[in-house]
C-alpha positions, 0 to 999 in steps of 0.5 A, a space after each residue: 500500500 505504501 508503494 502505491 501511495 508513493 507511486 501516486 504521489 510521484 505521478 501527481 507531482 510529475 503531472 502538476 509540474 508538466 501542467 505548470 510548465 505548459 501554462 508557463 510556455 503557453 503564456 510566452 508563445 508569440 501571438 497576434 490579435 486583431 481587436 476592434 469594437 469594444 475590445 480596442 483601446 480606441 473604443 475605450 476612449 483612449 484618444 490616440 490618433 489612429 493611422 489612416 490606411 488609404 491603400 491595401 498595405 501598411 507596416 509597423 515595428 514593435 520595438 519590444 516585441 510586445 505592443 502596445 503592452 510594453 512599447 508603442 507600435 512604430 509606424 513610419 518613424 512615429 510612435 503609436 501607443 495603442 497600435 490603432 489603424 483605420 481603413 481609409 481605403 475605398 474597399 472592405 478588407 475580407 482578409 488581412 495577411 501579415 508578413 513577420 520579420 525576423 522569423 525563426 521563433 519557435 512554435 506554437 504561434 497564436 492568433 485571435 480574431 476578436 473583431 472583424 474576422 472569424 478565423 486566422 492561421 499561421 504558416 509553419 515558420 511563424 513568418 506569416 499569419 492570415 486573418 479571414 472573414 468568410 461571412 458577407 457582413 464581416 471584414 474591416 469596412 471602410 472607416 472601421 478603426 482596429 487595433 493590432 496587438 502583438 505579444 512575445 515576439 523578438 525585439 524590433 519585429 516588423 509586421 507588414 500587412 496586406 489586405 484583400 478586398 475580395 470576399 473569401 468563400 465559406 469552407 463549405 463553398 470551397 469544398 463544393 467547388 473542389 468537388 465540382 471540379 473533380 467531377 468535371 475532370 473525371 467526366 472529361 477523362 471518361 469521355 476522352 477514354 470512351 472516344 479513344 
């Protein structure tokens, strides 16, 4: 009975240590978040001038790797303490992709879609993340103000954003398109073999 109790204590201790380590590591994973609406510093009444984006491209640097948490975003040499931007282009952005440099950080990489988008995905190396809206009313509309929050990246990491104004089809629609293309290819192949 004593051995069983000792073994239970050892297993519990290892489990607790692993849980603590996992929680600690998770808290330091590189992350990027798009905030807006009630989540953004702008909406909370922080009167910081937001940077208007008149085209589909913009970029900023995070001096500490965590902005706006421990350093401002630096946009064209100007400090922005809340990292807020406004879509002043003439189109809704249905996707927003950030190229991140330097790369080389260890996965996992995390992203959150607190506003405007309903999904996000990183590439395997953590050098690119794409935020997507697959619903017609989603995306960053003309005049919308949004905040980009980055956490736990290397110092002086650059984030180059590229917006896409073409609506992104829903995953179900993409599956139907793929199925239809496959059916057409098979029918064409069968028609060619019957003719030959």
